[in-house]
DRENKOL-585173 format. One record per residue (C-alpha): residue number from 0; residue in one letter; x negated, y, z. Coordinates in pm, whole numbers. Each point is the difference from the previous one (the first is absolute). Layout:
// residues N
<site resi="NUM" resn="A" xx="X" yy="Y" zz="Z"/>
...
// end
This chain:
// residues 395
<site resi="0" resn="M" xx="919" yy="2597" zz="-614"/>
<site resi="1" resn="D" xx="275" yy="-227" zz="-139"/>
<site resi="2" resn="L" xx="101" yy="-307" zz="207"/>
<site resi="3" resn="N" xx="293" yy="-92" zz="-221"/>
<site resi="4" resn="Y" xx="-8" yy="-252" zz="-285"/>
<site resi="5" resn="S" xx="65" yy="137" zz="-346"/>
<site resi="6" resn="P" xx="282" yy="-148" zz="-214"/>
<site resi="7" resn="E" xx="-261" yy="-200" zz="-196"/>
<site resi="8" resn="E" xx="-146" yy="-135" zz="322"/>
<site resi="9" resn="R" xx="342" yy="-102" zz="126"/>
<site resi="10" resn="T" xx="64" yy="-182" zz="-325"/>
<site resi="11" resn="F" xx="-333" yy="-175" zz="36"/>
<site resi="12" resn="R" xx="92" yy="-102" zz="361"/>
<site resi="13" resn="D" xx="330" yy="-148" zz="-130"/>
<site resi="14" resn="E" xx="-188" yy="-195" zz="-268"/>
<site resi="15" resn="V" xx="-237" yy="-148" zz="259"/>
<site resi="16" resn="R" xx="286" yy="-92" zz="236"/>
<site resi="17" resn="A" xx="192" yy="-172" zz="-280"/>
<site resi="18" resn="W" xx="-305" yy="-199" zz="-107"/>
<site resi="19" resn="L" xx="-84" yy="-107" zz="357"/>
<site resi="20" resn="D" xx="361" yy="-104" zz="58"/>
<site resi="21" resn="A" xx="3" yy="-210" zz="-314"/>
<site resi="22" resn="T" xx="-353" yy="-145" zz="25"/>
<site resi="23" resn="L" xx="-117" yy="-40" zz="363"/>
<site resi="24" resn="P" xx="34" yy="-374" zz="77"/>
<site resi="25" resn="A" xx="264" yy="-61" zz="267"/>
<site resi="26" resn="D" xx="-212" yy="-240" zz="200"/>
<site resi="27" resn="L" xx="-290" yy="252" zz="28"/>
<site resi="28" resn="K" xx="239" yy="275" zz="99"/>
<site resi="29" resn="E" xx="150" yy="-223" zz="268"/>
<site resi="30" resn="K" xx="-344" yy="-90" zz="136"/>
<site resi="31" resn="V" xx="-89" yy="364" zz="32"/>
<site resi="32" resn="A" xx="333" yy="85" zz="163"/>
<site resi="33" resn="S" xx="-30" yy="-281" zz="254"/>
<site resi="34" resn="F" xx="-364" yy="87" zz="91"/>
<site resi="35" resn="A" xx="-112" yy="-339" zz="-123"/>
<site resi="36" resn="V" xx="-370" yy="-58" zz="-72"/>
<site resi="37" resn="M" xx="-85" yy="76" zz="-364"/>
<site resi="38" resn="T" xx="-239" yy="-253" zz="-157"/>
<site resi="39" resn="K" xx="-264" yy="73" zz="-259"/>
<site resi="40" resn="E" xx="222" yy="-171" zz="-255"/>
<site resi="41" resn="D" xx="291" yy="232" zz="85"/>
<site resi="42" resn="T" xx="-200" yy="315" zz="-59"/>
<site resi="43" resn="Q" xx="-163" yy="-139" zz="-318"/>
<site resi="44" resn="R" xx="344" yy="-78" zz="-145"/>
<site resi="45" resn="W" xx="118" yy="362" zz="56"/>
<site resi="46" resn="H" xx="-336" yy="126" zz="-128"/>
<site resi="47" resn="K" xx="50" yy="-191" zz="-329"/>
<site resi="48" resn="I" xx="353" yy="138" zz="-39"/>
<site resi="49" resn="L" xx="-125" yy="358" zz="39"/>
<site resi="50" resn="A" xx="-305" yy="-62" zz="-226"/>
<site resi="51" resn="D" xx="227" yy="-139" zz="-277"/>
<site resi="52" resn="K" xx="217" yy="310" zz="33"/>
<site resi="53" resn="G" xx="-309" yy="225" zz="-9"/>
<site resi="54" resn="W" xx="74" yy="147" zz="343"/>
<site resi="55" resn="V" xx="-257" yy="-174" zz="218"/>
<site resi="56" resn="A" xx="-250" yy="288" zz="6"/>
<site resi="57" resn="P" xx="189" yy="328" zz="-54"/>
<site resi="58" resn="A" xx="-286" yy="224" zz="118"/>
<site resi="59" resn="W" xx="-265" yy="-148" zz="-235"/>
<site resi="60" resn="P" xx="-95" yy="178" zz="-322"/>
<site resi="61" resn="V" xx="208" yy="-109" zz="-296"/>
<site resi="62" resn="E" xx="-300" yy="-153" zz="-174"/>
<site resi="63" resn="W" xx="-33" yy="-250" zz="285"/>
<site resi="64" resn="G" xx="371" yy="-87" zz="28"/>
<site resi="65" resn="G" xx="141" yy="300" zz="183"/>
<site resi="66" resn="T" xx="350" yy="128" zz="-64"/>
<site resi="67" resn="G" xx="-80" yy="366" zz="-66"/>
<site resi="68" resn="W" xx="243" yy="98" zz="277"/>
<site resi="69" resn="N" xx="-65" yy="321" zz="187"/>
<site resi="70" resn="V" xx="-62" yy="1" zz="374"/>
<site resi="71" resn="V" xx="367" yy="49" zz="88"/>
<site resi="72" resn="Q" xx="111" yy="-289" zz="-220"/>
<site resi="73" resn="R" xx="-261" yy="-224" zz="164"/>
<site resi="74" resn="Y" xx="127" yy="105" zz="342"/>
<site resi="75" resn="I" xx="358" yy="-75" zz="-98"/>
<site resi="76" resn="F" xx="-95" yy="-342" zz="-135"/>
<site resi="77" resn="E" xx="-188" yy="-91" zz="315"/>
<site resi="78" resn="E" xx="275" yy="109" zz="231"/>
<site resi="79" resn="E" xx="271" yy="-168" zz="-202"/>
<site resi="80" resn="C" xx="-193" yy="-329" zz="11"/>
<site resi="81" resn="G" xx="-25" yy="35" zz="375"/>
<site resi="82" resn="Y" xx="368" yy="82" zz="42"/>
<site resi="83" resn="A" xx="101" yy="-286" zz="-227"/>
<site resi="84" resn="G" xx="-195" yy="-250" zz="205"/>
<site resi="85" resn="A" xx="-267" yy="-92" zz="-256"/>
<site resi="86" resn="P" xx="-308" yy="-181" zz="128"/>
<site resi="87" resn="Q" xx="-298" yy="224" zz="65"/>
<site resi="88" resn="L" xx="-273" yy="-61" zz="-260"/>
<site resi="89" resn="P" xx="-364" yy="-33" zz="107"/>
<site resi="90" resn="A" xx="-101" yy="361" zz="50"/>
<site resi="91" resn="L" xx="-364" yy="-99" zz="44"/>
<site resi="92" resn="S" xx="-20" yy="-86" zz="-365"/>
<site resi="93" resn="L" xx="245" yy="227" zz="-182"/>
<site resi="94" resn="M" xx="0" yy="317" zz="210"/>
<site resi="95" resn="M" xx="-341" yy="2" zz="165"/>
<site resi="96" resn="C" xx="-269" yy="-180" zz="-196"/>
<site resi="97" resn="A" xx="138" yy="82" zz="-342"/>
<site resi="98" resn="P" xx="15" yy="382" zz="45"/>
<site resi="99" resn="V" xx="-363" yy="-6" zz="117"/>
<site resi="100" resn="L" xx="-108" yy="-200" zz="-305"/>
<site resi="101" resn="I" xx="196" yy="234" zz="-230"/>
<site resi="102" resn="H" xx="-158" yy="309" zz="160"/>
<site resi="103" resn="Y" xx="-352" yy="-120" zz="79"/>
<site resi="104" resn="G" xx="-50" yy="-331" zz="-180"/>
<site resi="105" resn="T" xx="-211" yy="-61" zz="-312"/>
<site resi="106" resn="Q" xx="169" yy="-95" zz="-320"/>
<site resi="107" resn="A" xx="-129" yy="-355" zz="42"/>
<site resi="108" resn="Q" xx="152" yy="-17" zz="352"/>
<site resi="109" resn="K" xx="336" yy="128" zz="-124"/>
<site resi="110" resn="Q" xx="12" yy="-247" zz="-288"/>
<site resi="111" resn="R" xx="-100" yy="-290" zz="228"/>
<site resi="112" resn="F" xx="233" yy="63" zz="292"/>
<site resi="113" resn="L" xx="298" yy="223" zz="-88"/>
<site resi="114" resn="P" xx="179" yy="-243" zz="-237"/>
<site resi="115" resn="R" xx="-25" yy="-280" zz="260"/>
<site resi="116" resn="I" xx="132" yy="229" zz="276"/>
<site resi="117" resn="Y" xx="286" yy="102" zz="-231"/>
<site resi="118" resn="D" xx="116" yy="-355" zz="-79"/>
<site resi="119" resn="G" xx="-66" yy="-124" zz="354"/>
<site resi="120" resn="S" xx="-246" yy="-271" zz="-106"/>
<site resi="121" resn="E" xx="-258" yy="131" zz="253"/>
<site resi="122" resn="S" xx="67" yy="130" zz="350"/>
<site resi="123" resn="W" xx="-210" yy="219" zz="227"/>
<site resi="124" resn="C" xx="-80" yy="60" zz="364"/>
<site resi="125" resn="Q" xx="-164" yy="299" zz="170"/>
<site resi="126" resn="G" xx="-334" yy="-25" zz="180"/>
<site resi="127" resn="Y" xx="2" yy="308" zz="219"/>
<site resi="128" resn="S" xx="44" yy="-69" zz="376"/>
<site resi="129" resn="E" xx="-270" yy="-167" zz="201"/>
<site resi="130" resn="P" xx="-46" yy="-88" zz="367"/>
<site resi="131" resn="G" xx="-82" yy="344" zz="140"/>
<site resi="132" resn="A" xx="87" yy="180" zz="-321"/>
<site resi="133" resn="G" xx="376" yy="25" zz="-43"/>
<site resi="134" resn="S" xx="130" yy="342" zz="89"/>
<site resi="135" resn="D" xx="-352" yy="132" zz="-37"/>
<site resi="136" resn="L" xx="-58" yy="-161" zz="-340"/>
<site resi="137" resn="S" xx="-322" yy="193" zz="-63"/>
<site resi="138" resn="A" xx="-167" yy="-215" zz="276"/>
<site resi="139" resn="L" xx="10" yy="-310" zz="-222"/>
<site resi="140" resn="K" xx="-313" yy="-217" zz="8"/>
<site resi="141" resn="T" xx="44" yy="-258" zz="-283"/>
<site resi="142" resn="K" xx="-321" yy="39" zz="-198"/>
<site resi="143" resn="A" xx="-73" yy="-37" zz="-372"/>
<site resi="144" resn="R" xx="-371" yy="-27" zz="-87"/>
<site resi="145" resn="R" xx="-103" yy="54" zz="-363"/>
<site resi="146" resn="D" xx="-172" yy="-307" zz="-154"/>
<site resi="147" resn="G" xx="-62" yy="57" zz="-370"/>
<site resi="148" resn="D" xx="332" yy="10" zz="-182"/>
<site resi="149" resn="H" xx="195" yy="-116" zz="308"/>
<site resi="150" resn="Y" xx="78" yy="116" zz="355"/>
<site resi="151" resn="I" xx="-33" yy="-246" zz="288"/>
<site resi="152" resn="V" xx="297" yy="62" zz="230"/>
<site resi="153" resn="T" xx="-11" yy="-106" zz="364"/>
<site resi="154" resn="G" xx="251" yy="87" zz="270"/>
<site resi="155" resn="Q" xx="359" yy="-36" zz="110"/>
<site resi="156" resn="K" xx="342" yy="150" zz="-78"/>
<site resi="157" resn="T" xx="311" yy="-47" zz="216"/>
<site resi="158" resn="W" xx="376" yy="47" zz="-20"/>
<site resi="159" resn="T" xx="-29" yy="-78" zz="-375"/>
<site resi="160" resn="T" xx="352" yy="-38" zz="-127"/>
<site resi="161" resn="H" xx="64" yy="-300" zz="-226"/>
<site resi="162" resn="A" xx="-367" yy="-86" zz="-40"/>
<site resi="163" resn="Q" xx="112" yy="-364" zz="-7"/>
<site resi="164" resn="W" xx="180" yy="72" zz="-330"/>
<site resi="165" resn="A" xx="-232" yy="257" zz="-156"/>
<site resi="166" resn="D" xx="-219" yy="-54" zz="-308"/>
<site resi="167" resn="W" xx="-188" yy="326" zz="57"/>
<site resi="168" resn="M" xx="-84" yy="249" zz="273"/>
<site resi="169" resn="F" xx="-68" yy="369" zz="-28"/>
<site resi="170" resn="C" xx="-246" yy="57" zz="273"/>
<site resi="171" resn="L" xx="-199" yy="273" zz="180"/>
<site resi="172" resn="V" xx="-359" yy="-92" zz="74"/>
<site resi="173" resn="R" xx="-298" yy="191" zz="129"/>
<site resi="174" resn="T" xx="-276" yy="27" zz="-261"/>
<site resi="175" resn="G" xx="-192" yy="282" zz="177"/>
<site resi="176" resn="S" xx="-139" yy="32" zz="348"/>
<site resi="177" resn="E" xx="232" yy="131" zz="272"/>
<site resi="178" resn="S" xx="-28" yy="373" zz="62"/>
<site resi="179" resn="P" xx="172" yy="265" zz="210"/>
<site resi="180" resn="K" xx="229" yy="41" zz="-302"/>
<site resi="181" resn="Q" xx="133" yy="-354" zz="3"/>
<site resi="182" resn="Q" xx="195" yy="50" zz="-322"/>
<site resi="183" resn="E" xx="-324" yy="15" zz="-190"/>
<site resi="184" resn="G" xx="-138" yy="-326" zz="-140"/>
<site resi="185" resn="I" xx="336" yy="-176" zz="-28"/>
<site resi="186" resn="T" xx="74" yy="-173" zz="-339"/>
<site resi="187" resn="F" xx="330" yy="-125" zz="-144"/>
<site resi="188" resn="V" xx="-48" yy="-345" zz="-159"/>
<site resi="189" resn="L" xx="218" yy="-271" zz="-151"/>
<site resi="190" resn="I" xx="-62" yy="-349" zz="138"/>
<site resi="191" resn="D" xx="109" yy="-331" zz="-146"/>
<site resi="192" resn="M" xx="166" yy="-188" zz="290"/>
<site resi="193" resn="K" xx="-117" yy="-329" zz="-151"/>
<site resi="194" resn="A" xx="-366" yy="97" zz="21"/>
<site resi="195" resn="P" xx="-219" yy="-228" zz="211"/>
<site resi="196" resn="G" xx="-60" yy="123" zz="355"/>
<site resi="197" resn="I" xx="352" yy="128" zz="72"/>
<site resi="198" resn="T" xx="189" yy="-153" zz="291"/>
<site resi="199" resn="I" xx="360" yy="88" zz="80"/>
<site resi="200" resn="R" xx="139" yy="-64" zz="351"/>
<site resi="201" resn="P" xx="373" yy="64" zz="75"/>
<site resi="202" resn="L" xx="115" yy="239" zz="268"/>
<site resi="203" resn="I" xx="351" yy="-98" zz="119"/>
<site resi="204" resn="L" xx="212" yy="300" zz="88"/>
<site resi="205" resn="M" xx="223" yy="16" zz="307"/>
<site resi="206" resn="D" xx="305" yy="-76" zz="-216"/>
<site resi="207" resn="G" xx="-164" yy="-334" zz="-93"/>
<site resi="208" resn="S" xx="-78" yy="91" zz="-357"/>
<site resi="209" resn="H" xx="-326" yy="-41" zz="-196"/>
<site resi="210" resn="E" xx="-24" yy="329" zz="-172"/>
<site resi="211" resn="V" xx="-346" yy="130" zz="87"/>
<site resi="212" resn="N" xx="-347" yy="-153" zz="19"/>
<site resi="213" resn="E" xx="-364" yy="35" zz="92"/>
<site resi="214" resn="V" xx="-234" yy="-11" zz="-298"/>
<site resi="215" resn="F" xx="-370" yy="-80" zz="43"/>
<site resi="216" resn="F" xx="-272" yy="70" zz="-254"/>
<site resi="217" resn="D" xx="-317" yy="-210" zz="17"/>
<site resi="218" resn="R" xx="-239" yy="133" zz="-266"/>
<site resi="219" resn="V" xx="276" yy="35" zz="-264"/>
<site resi="220" resn="R" xx="-137" yy="103" zz="-337"/>
<site resi="221" resn="V" xx="195" yy="281" zz="-170"/>
<site resi="222" resn="P" xx="-101" yy="126" zz="-348"/>
<site resi="223" resn="V" xx="-103" yy="363" zz="-12"/>
<site resi="224" resn="E" xx="259" yy="69" zz="-273"/>
<site resi="225" resn="N" xx="266" yy="-63" zz="267"/>
<site resi="226" resn="V" xx="-79" yy="331" zz="169"/>
<site resi="227" resn="V" xx="285" yy="252" zz="-53"/>
<site resi="228" resn="H" xx="-112" yy="363" zz="-48"/>
<site resi="229" resn="Q" xx="-354" yy="24" zz="132"/>
<site resi="230" resn="E" xx="-216" yy="-164" zz="256"/>
<site resi="231" resn="G" xx="26" yy="195" zz="327"/>
<site resi="232" resn="K" xx="318" yy="182" zz="-109"/>
<site resi="233" resn="G" xx="249" yy="-251" zz="126"/>
<site resi="234" resn="W" xx="146" yy="232" zz="262"/>
<site resi="235" resn="T" xx="129" yy="223" zz="-276"/>
<site resi="236" resn="V" xx="175" yy="-297" zz="-161"/>
<site resi="237" resn="A" xx="136" yy="-119" zz="338"/>
<site resi="238" resn="K" xx="159" yy="337" zz="79"/>
<site resi="239" resn="Y" xx="166" yy="4" zz="-343"/>
<site resi="240" resn="L" xx="141" yy="-342" zz="53"/>
<site resi="241" resn="L" xx="126" yy="71" zz="355"/>
<site resi="242" resn="G" xx="196" yy="297" zz="-128"/>
<site resi="243" resn="Y" xx="204" yy="-236" zz="-227"/>
<site resi="244" resn="E" xx="35" yy="-258" zz="279"/>
<site resi="245" resn="R" xx="146" yy="253" zz="245"/>
<site resi="246" resn="M" xx="227" yy="157" zz="-259"/>
<site resi="247" resn="N" xx="175" yy="-337" zz="-39"/>
<site resi="248" resn="Q" xx="60" yy="-64" zz="371"/>
<site resi="249" resn="G" xx="311" yy="210" zz="44"/>
<site resi="250" resn="R" xx="212" yy="-259" zz="-179"/>
<site resi="251" resn="I" xx="312" yy="214" zz="26"/>
<site resi="252" resn="G" xx="217" yy="-226" zz="-212"/>
<site resi="253" resn="I" xx="-85" yy="-302" zz="216"/>
<site resi="254" resn="A" xx="67" yy="205" zz="316"/>
<site resi="255" resn="K" xx="340" yy="108" zz="-134"/>
<site resi="256" resn="R" xx="95" yy="-357" zz="-81"/>
<site resi="257" resn="T" xx="-105" yy="-143" zz="332"/>
<site resi="258" resn="L" xx="169" yy="283" zz="189"/>
<site resi="259" resn="A" xx="323" yy="-71" zz="-184"/>
<site resi="260" resn="K" xx="-45" yy="-369" zz="81"/>
<site resi="261" resn="L" xx="-52" yy="90" zz="367"/>
<site resi="262" resn="K" xx="329" yy="191" zz="8"/>
<site resi="263" resn="D" xx="184" yy="-292" zz="-152"/>
<site resi="264" resn="Y" xx="-164" yy="-248" zz="232"/>
<site resi="265" resn="A" xx="71" yy="207" zz="310"/>
<site resi="266" resn="S" xx="367" yy="14" zz="-97"/>
<site resi="267" resn="T" xx="12" yy="-384" zz="35"/>
<site resi="268" resn="Q" xx="-178" yy="-14" zz="335"/>
<site resi="269" resn="V" xx="225" yy="29" zz="309"/>
<site resi="270" resn="K" xx="-104" yy="178" zz="322"/>
<site resi="271" resn="D" xx="241" yy="45" zz="293"/>
<site resi="272" resn="G" xx="291" yy="-107" zz="-217"/>
<site resi="273" resn="R" xx="-57" yy="235" zz="-294"/>
<site resi="274" resn="P" xx="-230" yy="17" zz="-302"/>
<site resi="275" resn="L" xx="-351" yy="115" zz="84"/>
<site resi="276" resn="I" xx="24" yy="273" zz="-264"/>
<site resi="277" resn="E" xx="256" yy="175" zz="221"/>
<site resi="278" resn="D" xx="-241" yy="21" zz="298"/>
<site resi="279" resn="I" xx="-93" yy="364" zz="35"/>
<site resi="280" resn="R" xx="-359" yy="-59" zz="96"/>
<site resi="281" resn="F" xx="-60" yy="-239" zz="-285"/>
<site resi="282" resn="R" xx="167" yy="241" zz="-247"/>
<site resi="283" resn="D" xx="-222" yy="279" zz="131"/>
<site resi="284" resn="R" xx="-315" yy="-200" zz="-73"/>
<site resi="285" resn="I" xx="121" yy="-81" zz="-350"/>
<site resi="286" resn="A" xx="83" yy="369" zz="-58"/>
<site resi="287" resn="R" xx="-350" yy="101" zz="106"/>
<site resi="288" resn="V" xx="-161" yy="-241" zz="-246"/>
<site resi="289" resn="E" xx="234" yy="113" zz="-277"/>
<site resi="290" resn="V" xx="-87" yy="363" zz="53"/>
<site resi="291" resn="E" xx="-371" yy="-80" zz="-6"/>
<site resi="292" resn="L" xx="45" yy="-201" zz="-318"/>
<site resi="293" resn="L" xx="174" yy="290" zz="-166"/>
<site resi="294" resn="A" xx="-280" yy="235" zz="106"/>
<site resi="295" resn="L" xx="-255" yy="-245" zz="-135"/>
<site resi="296" resn="E" xx="180" yy="-23" zz="-330"/>
<site resi="297" resn="L" xx="7" yy="378" zz="-38"/>
<site resi="298" resn="T" xx="-370" yy="19" zz="88"/>
<site resi="299" resn="N" xx="-76" yy="-261" zz="-264"/>
<site resi="300" resn="L" xx="204" yy="194" zz="-258"/>
<site resi="301" resn="R" xx="-189" yy="317" zz="85"/>
<site resi="302" resn="M" xx="-328" yy="-180" zz="-64"/>
<site resi="303" resn="L" xx="134" yy="-144" zz="-326"/>
<site resi="304" resn="D" xx="109" yy="345" zz="-118"/>
<site resi="305" resn="Q" xx="-347" yy="131" zz="77"/>
<site resi="306" resn="M" xx="-161" yy="-292" zz="-189"/>
<site resi="307" resn="R" xx="242" yy="55" zz="-290"/>
<site resi="308" resn="R" xx="-94" yy="367" zz="-28"/>
<site resi="309" resn="T" xx="-374" yy="-29" zz="59"/>
<site resi="310" resn="G" xx="-87" yy="-347" zz="-124"/>
<site resi="311" resn="R" xx="-245" yy="-52" zz="284"/>
<site resi="312" resn="P" xx="-26" yy="-337" zz="181"/>
<site resi="313" resn="P" xx="125" yy="-38" zz="364"/>
<site resi="314" resn="G" xx="-222" yy="159" zz="260"/>
<site resi="315" resn="A" xx="-20" yy="15" zz="382"/>
<site resi="316" resn="E" xx="368" yy="78" zz="26"/>
<site resi="317" resn="V" xx="87" yy="-365" zz="-75"/>
<site resi="318" resn="S" xx="-100" yy="-73" zz="360"/>
<site resi="319" resn="I" xx="337" yy="151" zz="95"/>
<site resi="320" resn="L" xx="181" yy="-262" zz="-208"/>
<site resi="321" resn="K" xx="-212" yy="-274" zz="141"/>
<site resi="322" resn="I" xx="63" yy="96" zz="362"/>
<site resi="323" resn="K" xx="371" yy="60" zz="-17"/>
<site resi="324" resn="G" xx="81" yy="-275" zz="-252"/>
<site resi="325" resn="T" xx="-162" yy="-273" zz="200"/>
<site resi="326" resn="E" xx="154" yy="126" zz="329"/>
<site resi="327" resn="I" xx="343" yy="-6" zz="-157"/>
<site resi="328" resn="H" xx="-37" yy="-354" zz="-122"/>
<site resi="329" resn="Q" xx="-113" yy="-106" zz="345"/>
<site resi="330" resn="A" xx="294" yy="175" zz="161"/>
<site resi="331" resn="I" xx="250" yy="-173" zz="-224"/>
<site resi="332" resn="S" xx="-156" yy="-342" zz="68"/>
<site resi="333" resn="E" xx="24" yy="76" zz="376"/>
<site resi="334" resn="L" xx="372" yy="83" zz="-28"/>
<site resi="335" resn="F" xx="59" yy="-326" zz="-185"/>
<site resi="336" resn="V" xx="-151" yy="-193" zz="297"/>
<site resi="337" resn="L" xx="216" yy="203" zz="236"/>
<site resi="338" resn="A" xx="310" yy="-81" zz="-204"/>
<site resi="339" resn="A" xx="-80" yy="-372" zz="-22"/>
<site resi="340" resn="G" xx="-59" yy="-18" zz="374"/>
<site resi="341" resn="P" xx="-95" yy="-349" zz="138"/>
<site resi="342" resn="Q" xx="43" yy="-153" zz="-351"/>
<site resi="343" resn="A" xx="-312" yy="186" zz="-113"/>
<site resi="344" resn="Q" xx="-220" yy="-278" zz="132"/>
<site resi="345" resn="P" xx="-98" yy="-257" zz="-265"/>
<site resi="346" resn="L" xx="-53" yy="-338" zz="169"/>
<site resi="347" resn="E" xx="-101" yy="-197" zz="-305"/>
<site resi="348" resn="P" xx="-104" yy="69" zz="-362"/>
<site resi="349" resn="L" xx="291" yy="191" zz="-152"/>
<site resi="350" resn="E" xx="35" yy="-231" zz="-295"/>
<site resi="351" resn="S" xx="93" yy="-295" zz="217"/>
<site resi="352" resn="A" xx="159" yy="157" zz="303"/>
<site resi="353" resn="F" xx="269" yy="239" zz="-107"/>
<site resi="354" resn="E" xx="251" yy="82" zz="-268"/>
<site resi="355" resn="G" xx="222" yy="300" zz="-78"/>
<site resi="356" resn="P" xx="25" yy="277" zz="260"/>
<site resi="357" resn="E" xx="-220" yy="-191" zz="249"/>
<site resi="358" resn="A" xx="-277" yy="-19" zz="-256"/>
<site resi="359" resn="F" xx="13" yy="378" zz="-56"/>
<site resi="360" resn="A" xx="2" yy="66" zz="377"/>
<site resi="361" resn="A" xx="-301" yy="-226" zz="40"/>
<site resi="362" resn="A" xx="-186" yy="185" zz="-279"/>
<site resi="363" resn="V" xx="19" yy="345" zz="153"/>
<site resi="364" resn="A" xx="-247" yy="-70" zz="280"/>
<site resi="365" resn="P" xx="-285" yy="-122" zz="-229"/>
<site resi="366" resn="R" xx="66" yy="304" zz="-217"/>
<site resi="367" resn="F" xx="-23" yy="232" zz="297"/>
<site resi="368" resn="L" xx="-332" yy="-162" zz="100"/>
<site resi="369" resn="N" xx="-140" yy="11" zz="-355"/>
<site resi="370" resn="L" xx="82" yy="368" zz="-49"/>
<site resi="371" resn="R" xx="-208" yy="102" zz="304"/>
<site resi="372" resn="K" xx="-295" yy="1" zz="-241"/>
<site resi="373" resn="M" xx="148" yy="274" zz="-221"/>
<site resi="374" resn="T" xx="-126" yy="285" zz="219"/>
<site resi="375" resn="I" xx="-353" yy="-150" zz="-12"/>
<site resi="376" resn="Y" xx="-79" yy="-107" zz="-355"/>
<site resi="377" resn="G" xx="-79" yy="257" zz="-268"/>
<site resi="378" resn="G" xx="-165" yy="208" zz="274"/>
<site resi="379" resn="S" xx="160" yy="-1" zz="346"/>
<site resi="380" resn="N" xx="258" yy="264" zz="71"/>
<site resi="381" resn="E" xx="-232" yy="149" zz="260"/>
<site resi="382" resn="I" xx="-262" yy="51" zz="-270"/>
<site resi="383" resn="Q" xx="272" yy="148" zz="-228"/>
<site resi="384" resn="R" xx="79" yy="264" zz="264"/>
<site resi="385" resn="N" xx="-370" yy="86" zz="14"/>
<site resi="386" resn="I" xx="-2" yy="42" zz="-380"/>
<site resi="387" resn="I" xx="304" yy="229" zz="14"/>
<site resi="388" resn="A" xx="-162" yy="206" zz="279"/>
<site resi="389" resn="K" xx="-328" yy="36" zz="-187"/>
<site resi="390" resn="M" xx="99" yy="19" zz="-368"/>
<site resi="391" resn="M" xx="335" yy="173" zz="19"/>
<site resi="392" resn="L" xx="0" yy="200" zz="323"/>
<site resi="393" resn="G" xx="-373" yy="84" zz="11"/>
<site resi="394" resn="L" xx="-33" yy="-104" zz="365"/>
// end
């Protein structure tokens, strides 16, 4: 096992850093650093810059616009983007739906959707969770009844991220009758969000943002050719997709950047007549997070080394990254609130109420609240521990 970068990989890292330093727009970098809300236009601008460079989809096959980088180079690129403060691109399109289409999609599906995902002209949302079927996704009840060359979809999805912006949804529906093996009879379909019968209702999160939605399907017609893989085999596709989703949730580069920002911020906050960073209890909590982040990084590198040597996709072990990565991000956000103290209470919309340091202090509380969801989406951390127990420990 080799956890060190080769000379060629270090050269590649330096190339990526130099390009990001020269190319990343200063206003976008500042918005990320100040925890400001990123608009759809912000992410689309960065998407276009990366697409023009040919770096927007590193993991895709070269024939569809991929870079041809190996797994370590892709990891380096992702972490350097996070550390530089680049906006996060829509993972639902580039890193979840696209790998599924590349692996399981028909040639017609690839030709129709992949170029539009690559250039950012079409965006996607995920139709997985339902009322009563979130952590236990196999309990989903949205039905799709075959009617000639269409399916008639009826049901409801919830916690659907950015459904209000999405052009398409990749969705799990039940095409077979429920059985003791609930994973049977589930089908993976692509749904046009402009189709008649779709209603989107916003769910406002506790930080005040409109990020997620309820989506209702009232006899929505979906062409049969929009089935990915095979009817009744959607659970196989879903598991493949979730492996990629959980692999991306460690976000080590972002964690390193925000932890460094926390240290700088704590050095400006005064408690009992001295900088907060000098408080022994606060320093102890920072040290604990930093040690856990280092352990997570080494774990990620071990998995990358295994993927580099074997070429196999991520398996059950990515649950480790999901659990620890999300918990670290939450811990850092909590320490920001502690450092900001009473200022971490936004009284008005941030754009009109505060400027400078006060604006940043006011932004840390909404961020803390928003990141509570990290240990839930992509499969709750409780479910991830069950996966580890069953698939890795044999319990």
